[in-house]
C-alpha positions as CSV (number, residue, x, y, z in Angstrom):
1,M,55.0,82.5,-5.9
2,Q,56.8,80.0,-4.0
3,K,53.2,78.1,-3.3
4,A,52.7,78.0,-7.5
5,L,56.4,76.4,-7.8
6,G,55.6,73.9,-5.4
7,M,52.1,73.2,-6.3
8,I,53.8,72.9,-10.1
9,L,56.2,70.8,-8.5
10,L,53.6,68.8,-7.0
11,I,51.9,68.0,-10.7
12,A,55.1,67.1,-12.4
13,I,55.9,64.5,-9.3
14,A,52.2,63.2,-9.9
15,G,52.5,63.0,-13.6
16,Y,55.5,61.3,-13.7
17,A,54.5,58.7,-10.9
18,A,51.5,58.1,-13.1
19,A,53.7,57.6,-16.6
20,C,55.8,55.3,-14.4
21,L,52.9,53.2,-12.7
22,A,51.5,52.9,-16.8
23,L,54.6,52.0,-17.9
24,F,54.4,49.2,-15.4
25,A,50.8,48.1,-16.1
26,F,51.3,48.0,-20.0
27,Q,54.7,46.8,-20.5
28,R,53.9,43.6,-21.4
29,S,52.1,45.1,-24.2
30,L,55.5,47.1,-25.7
31,I,57.3,43.6,-25.5
32,Y,54.6,41.5,-27.1
33,F,53.2,41.6,-30.6
34,P,51.2,38.7,-31.1
35,P,50.2,37.8,-34.7
36,A,46.8,36.6,-35.1
37,I,46.9,33.5,-37.0
38,P,49.5,31.3,-39.0
39,S,50.8,32.9,-42.7
40,V,51.9,29.5,-43.6
41,Q,50.3,25.9,-43.6
42,A,52.7,23.5,-41.3
43,P,53.0,20.3,-42.7
44,R,51.7,19.1,-39.3
45,T,50.3,21.3,-36.4
46,S,49.9,19.7,-32.8
47,T,48.8,20.9,-29.3
48,L,51.1,21.2,-26.4
49,L,49.2,21.6,-22.6
50,V,50.9,23.1,-20.3
51,P,49.7,24.7,-17.6
52,G,46.6,27.5,-18.1
53,A,47.6,27.1,-22.2
54,R,47.4,25.5,-25.1
55,L,50.1,25.9,-27.6
56,L,49.8,25.1,-31.3
57,V,53.3,24.0,-32.5
58,S,53.9,24.0,-36.6
59,E,55.8,20.7,-37.2
60,R,57.8,19.2,-40.3
61,P,57.9,16.2,-39.1
62,L,60.9,13.4,-40.1
63,P,62.2,10.2,-38.0
64,G,65.3,10.2,-36.9
65,K,67.4,11.7,-33.7
66,Q,68.2,15.1,-35.0
67,A,65.2,17.7,-34.4
68,V,65.3,21.5,-34.6
69,I,63.3,23.8,-31.9
70,Y,62.8,27.3,-33.2
71,L,61.8,30.2,-31.0
72,G,60.7,33.3,-32.8
73,G,61.0,37.3,-32.3
74,N,58.5,39.0,-30.3
75,A,56.4,39.9,-33.3
76,E,56.8,37.0,-35.3
77,D,54.9,34.4,-36.9
78,V,56.9,31.7,-36.5
79,S,55.3,29.5,-39.1
80,A,56.3,31.7,-41.9
81,S,60.1,30.5,-41.0
82,L,59.2,26.8,-42.1
83,P,60.1,27.7,-45.4
84,L,63.9,28.7,-44.8
85,L,64.6,26.3,-42.1
86,D,63.2,23.7,-44.5
87,S,65.7,23.9,-46.7
88,A,68.3,25.0,-44.2
89,F,67.7,21.7,-42.1
90,P,66.3,18.7,-44.5
91,D,67.2,16.1,-42.4
92,H,65.9,17.4,-39.1
93,A,62.4,17.3,-37.9
94,L,60.9,20.6,-37.1
95,Y,59.2,21.9,-34.4
96,L,58.0,25.5,-34.0
97,M,56.4,26.9,-31.0
98,H,54.0,29.5,-31.1
99,Y,54.0,31.7,-27.6
100,R,50.8,31.7,-25.7
101,G,48.7,34.2,-26.9
102,Y,49.9,34.2,-30.3
103,A,48.5,33.0,-33.8
104,G,47.0,29.4,-32.5
105,S,48.3,29.8,-29.1
106,S,45.9,30.5,-25.6
107,G,47.0,32.5,-22.8
108,K,49.4,35.6,-22.0
109,P,53.1,35.6,-22.7
110,T,55.6,36.5,-20.1
111,E,59.3,35.0,-19.8
112,K,58.3,32.8,-17.2
113,A,55.6,31.1,-19.0
114,L,57.4,30.9,-22.2
115,V,60.6,29.4,-20.6
116,S,58.3,26.8,-19.0
117,D,56.8,26.0,-22.4
118,A,59.9,25.8,-24.5
119,L,61.0,23.3,-21.7
120,A,57.6,21.3,-22.0
121,L,58.1,21.7,-25.4
122,F,62.2,20.4,-25.7
123,D,60.9,17.6,-23.6
124,R,58.3,16.1,-25.9
125,V,60.5,16.7,-28.9
126,R,63.3,14.7,-27.0
127,A,61.3,11.6,-26.5
128,E,61.7,11.2,-30.5
129,H,64.5,12.7,-30.8
130,S,68.0,12.6,-29.2
131,E,70.0,15.2,-30.9
132,I,68.3,19.3,-30.5
133,V,69.1,22.3,-31.9
134,V,67.6,25.2,-30.2
135,I,67.4,28.4,-32.5
136,G,66.0,31.3,-31.0
137,R,65.7,35.0,-33.0
138,S,65.5,37.9,-31.1
139,L,63.1,37.6,-28.3
140,G,63.5,34.2,-28.7
141,T,67.3,33.9,-28.2
142,G,66.3,35.3,-24.7
143,V,64.3,31.9,-24.0
144,A,67.0,29.5,-26.0
145,V,69.6,30.5,-23.6
146,Q,67.7,29.9,-21.0
147,V,66.9,26.6,-22.4
148,A,69.9,25.6,-23.0
149,T,71.1,25.9,-19.2
150,L,68.6,23.3,-18.5
151,R,68.3,20.8,-21.0
152,P,71.1,18.5,-23.3
153,V,70.8,21.1,-26.3
154,S,73.2,19.6,-28.9
155,K,73.7,23.1,-30.4
156,L,72.2,26.5,-29.7
157,V,71.7,29.3,-32.7
158,L,71.2,32.8,-31.3
159,V,69.6,35.1,-34.1
160,T,70.6,38.7,-33.2
161,P,70.1,38.2,-29.7
162,F,70.6,40.6,-26.9
163,D,72.5,40.6,-23.5
164,S,69.6,42.1,-21.2
165,L,66.1,43.4,-22.0
166,G,66.2,45.5,-19.1
167,A,69.6,47.5,-20.8
168,L,67.8,47.9,-23.8
169,A,64.3,49.1,-22.4
170,A,66.1,51.7,-20.5
171,R,68.3,52.9,-23.1
172,Q,64.9,53.2,-24.7
173,F,63.0,54.5,-21.7
174,P,66.0,56.4,-20.3
175,Y,64.3,59.2,-17.9
176,F,62.4,56.0,-16.0
177,P,63.9,53.7,-13.3
178,V,62.8,50.8,-16.0
179,R,65.2,48.2,-14.1
180,W,62.6,48.7,-10.7
181,L,59.7,48.6,-13.3
182,L,60.3,45.9,-15.3
183,R,58.9,42.4,-14.7
184,D,60.3,39.9,-17.8
185,R,64.0,40.8,-17.9
186,Y,65.4,38.4,-20.3
187,E,69.1,38.6,-18.8
188,S,70.6,35.9,-21.3
189,G,74.0,37.8,-20.1
190,K,73.3,36.0,-16.6
191,Y,73.0,32.6,-18.2
192,A,75.5,32.5,-21.0
193,G,78.2,31.2,-19.2
194,Q,76.2,28.3,-18.1
195,V,76.1,26.9,-21.6
196,K,77.7,24.2,-22.6
197,A,76.5,23.5,-25.9
198,P,78.3,24.7,-28.8
199,T,77.0,28.1,-30.0
200,L,76.5,30.6,-33.0
201,I,75.6,34.0,-32.4
202,I,73.9,35.4,-36.0
203,V,74.5,39.3,-36.4
204,A,72.8,41.5,-38.6
205,D,75.7,44.2,-39.7
206,Q,73.1,47.1,-39.7
207,D,71.0,45.7,-36.8
208,E,68.7,49.1,-36.2
209,I,67.0,47.0,-32.8
210,I,69.9,45.6,-31.4
211,P,73.2,47.2,-30.6
212,G,76.7,45.7,-31.8
213,R,77.6,46.2,-27.7
214,S,74.7,44.6,-26.5
215,T,75.6,41.5,-28.3
216,E,79.4,41.8,-28.0
217,L,78.6,41.9,-24.1
218,L,76.5,38.7,-24.7
219,F,79.2,36.9,-26.8
220,S,81.8,38.1,-23.7
221,R,80.0,36.4,-21.7
222,F,80.1,32.9,-22.9
223,A,82.8,30.5,-21.7
224,N,86.1,30.4,-23.9
225,G,85.5,28.0,-26.6
226,V,81.4,27.9,-26.3
227,A,80.3,30.4,-28.6
228,S,81.5,31.9,-32.2
229,M,80.3,34.9,-34.3
230,K,79.0,35.6,-37.7
231,V,78.4,38.9,-39.0
232,V,75.6,38.6,-41.7
233,E,76.1,42.0,-44.4
234,G,73.7,44.8,-45.8
235,V,71.2,43.6,-43.4
236,G,68.8,44.9,-40.6
237,H,67.3,43.2,-37.5
238,N,63.9,42.1,-39.3
239,S,65.7,41.8,-42.8
240,I,68.3,39.1,-41.9
241,S,66.2,36.3,-43.0
242,D,66.0,37.7,-46.5
243,S,69.9,37.5,-47.2
244,A,71.3,34.8,-49.1
245,A,73.8,33.9,-46.4
246,Y,71.3,33.3,-43.5
247,I,70.4,29.8,-44.5
248,P,74.3,28.9,-44.6
249,A,74.7,30.5,-41.3
250,L,72.0,28.1,-40.0
251,Q,73.4,25.3,-41.4
252,W,76.3,25.3,-38.8
253,A,74.2,23.8,-36.7
254,R,73.7,20.9,-39.2
């Protein structure tokens, strides 16, 4: 009997270890969901050459000192946000970065690569525009916060942000040591206190993906007076941009 129980225990341990190994090996396929092609034709597209990849950038060019860099969600075709951003920022040039492996870009997405790529885009845009608003949505907020700690962002907008991807993943997979296994952590809360740019956090009051306590925790980590919060009523995580209140919320950064 003891041998049988011991064998069952060994099988259970081996199965759990195999599941942990699979989670570690395939974790990025659970984070990133690249769209195949852009759905909206941008007025102009350009290629940003970065180490190991060629990135597509959808643009709405406009001369002047003001520009917007948009960093989308983990399954977002950023070109689809062009019409909204065009309405919200008619006086700004627009630059929407297609992440590595996403619609028109080569390479594979990782946190380190996406942050590095966003910094490279900022530097290129900075050569033509002196005032740059950075907008991040969902996963893109984890990139945007880090950019704002390393570059002179004029204003920062975070749409449906979270404090820590690690904490969200641990909630999703409570029986696995996710914090040890996770490679892309997007610990926005650790960077928030370093952000000096005026920041707006836009929240969906019925967000079914990001718990309210995660966003509130992130908000609490900014220095006093740096961040404010706007709640959009009656919308979820993915439907927030369908609200009539979304464009006016974004226009805070104009």
